[in-house]
C-alpha positions in Angstrom: -27.0 -28.9 -4.0 -29.0 -31.1 -2.0 -29.0 -34.4 -1.4 -32.1 -36.7 -2.6 -33.6 -39.4 -1.2 -36.7 -41.6 -2.5 -39.1 -42.7 0.0 -42.1 -45.0 -1.1 -45.5 -44.5 0.4 -48.7 -46.7 0.0 -50.6 -44.8 -2.2 -53.5 -44.0 -0.1 -51.9 -42.3 1.7 -49.8 -40.7 -0.9 -53.6 -39.7 -2.4 -54.2 -38.8 1.0 -51.0 -35.9 0.8 -51.5 -35.1 -3.0 -55.2 -33.9 -1.7 -53.7 -31.9 1.0 -51.1 -30.3 -1.4 -54.2 -29.4 -4.0 -55.7 -27.9 -0.8 -52.9 -26.1 0.1 -51.6 -25.1 -4.0 -48.7 -26.2 -3.4 -46.6 -29.8 -4.9 -46.7 -33.2 -2.6 -42.8 -33.0 -2.5 -43.3 -29.4 -1.2 -45.9 -30.2 1.0 -44.2 -33.2 2.3 -41.1 -31.0 2.8 -42.9 -28.4 4.8 -44.9 -31.1 7.3 -41.7 -32.8 7.7 -39.8 -29.4 8.3 -42.7 -28.4 10.9 -42.7 -32.0 12.8 -38.3 -32.2 13.0 -37.6 -28.4 13.5 -40.9 -26.4 14.7 -41.5 -22.8 15.1 -41.3 -23.3 19.1 -39.3 -26.5 20.5 -40.8 -26.0 23.9 -44.6 -25.3 22.9 -47.7 -28.2 22.1 -50.8 -28.3 21.4 -52.7 -30.5 24.1 -56.5 -30.7 23.8 -58.0 -29.6 26.7 -61.9 -28.8 27.9 -62.5 -25.8 25.8 -60.2 -26.8 22.9 -56.5 -27.1 21.5 -54.2 -25.2 24.5 -50.4 -24.5 23.4 -48.8 -25.7 27.0 -44.9 -26.1 27.6 -43.8 -29.0 26.4 -44.1 -31.7 29.6 -45.7 -29.2 31.6 -49.7 -28.2 32.0 -48.5 -24.7 32.3 -49.9 -22.8 29.2 -48.6 -20.3 27.2 -51.6 -17.9 28.2 -50.5 -18.3 31.8 -46.7 -17.3 31.3 -48.4 -14.2 28.9 -50.7 -12.9 32.0 -47.8 -13.0 34.6 -45.8 -10.6 32.2 -48.7 -8.3 31.6 -48.9 -8.4 35.1 -45.2 -6.8 35.1 -43.3 -10.0 35.9 -39.9 -10.4 34.3 -38.8 -13.6 32.1 -35.8 -14.1 34.8 -38.6 -13.5 37.7 -40.9 -16.3 35.9 -38.2 -19.0 35.1 -36.3 -18.2 38.9 -38.7 -17.4 40.9 -42.6 -17.9 40.2 -41.9 -20.9 38.0 -38.2 -22.2 38.9 -38.9 -25.7 37.5 -39.4 -24.0 34.0 -36.1 -23.1 31.9 -35.7 -19.2 30.5 -35.2 -20.1 27.2 -38.9 -22.2 27.6 -40.0 -18.8 29.2 -38.9 -17.0 26.0 -40.2 -19.6 23.6 -43.3 -19.1 25.5 -43.4 -15.7 24.6 -42.5 -15.7 21.3 -45.7 -18.3 20.5 -47.8 -15.8 22.5 -46.5 -12.9 20.0 -47.1 -14.9 17.0 -50.8 -15.9 18.1 -51.5 -12.5 19.4 -55.1 -12.1 18.4 -56.0 -15.5 19.1 -54.1 -16.1 22.8 -55.6 -12.6 23.8 -59.5 -14.1 23.0 -58.3 -17.3 25.1 -57.4 -15.0 27.7 -59.7 -12.3 27.9 -62.7 -15.4 27.0 -61.2 -17.6 30.2 -61.9 -16.1 32.8 -62.7 -17.2 37.0 -66.0 -16.4 36.0 -66.1 -18.0 32.7 -65.3 -21.0 34.4 -67.6 -20.5 37.0 -70.1 -20.9 35.1 -69.3 -23.7 33.1 -69.2 -25.2 36.3 -72.3 -24.6 37.2 -73.7 -25.7 33.6 -71.9 -28.9 33.9 -72.7 -29.9 37.6 -76.0 -28.2 38.1 -76.7 -27.7 41.7 -73.4 -29.8 43.0 -71.5 -26.3 41.7 -74.0 -23.8 43.4 -72.9 -25.5 46.8 -69.0 -25.8 45.5 -69.0 -22.3 44.5 -70.7 -21.1 47.5 -74.4 -20.0 45.5 
């Protein structure tokens, strides 16, 4: 048996909530439960999305280390214990595994991010934003 609690919301907030629920083909109650579940018990407790210059980027909470960086190390042949123990010793093994789990859950998006944001990509972006000054920095 589940316990039931009533929470009162301002009508304007409830309307917004109901609109989003309809868009997801859910009842407002189901939508609220899903939102609260995601916030209070996230699927990836060590990962957060931050806004970077290139858009949202999943990183290990409290760091700026991207999931793409962890995935890159494993693609280069490093094991999770090596990453947590030697390469990035300030991370726990649980953080590394959660980053890899996030990568697997979002493989298509993550692979596109990894393949798009190469050193050449960032050099070209720097040239666009800084003009001639970037050329001097990059040795053009």
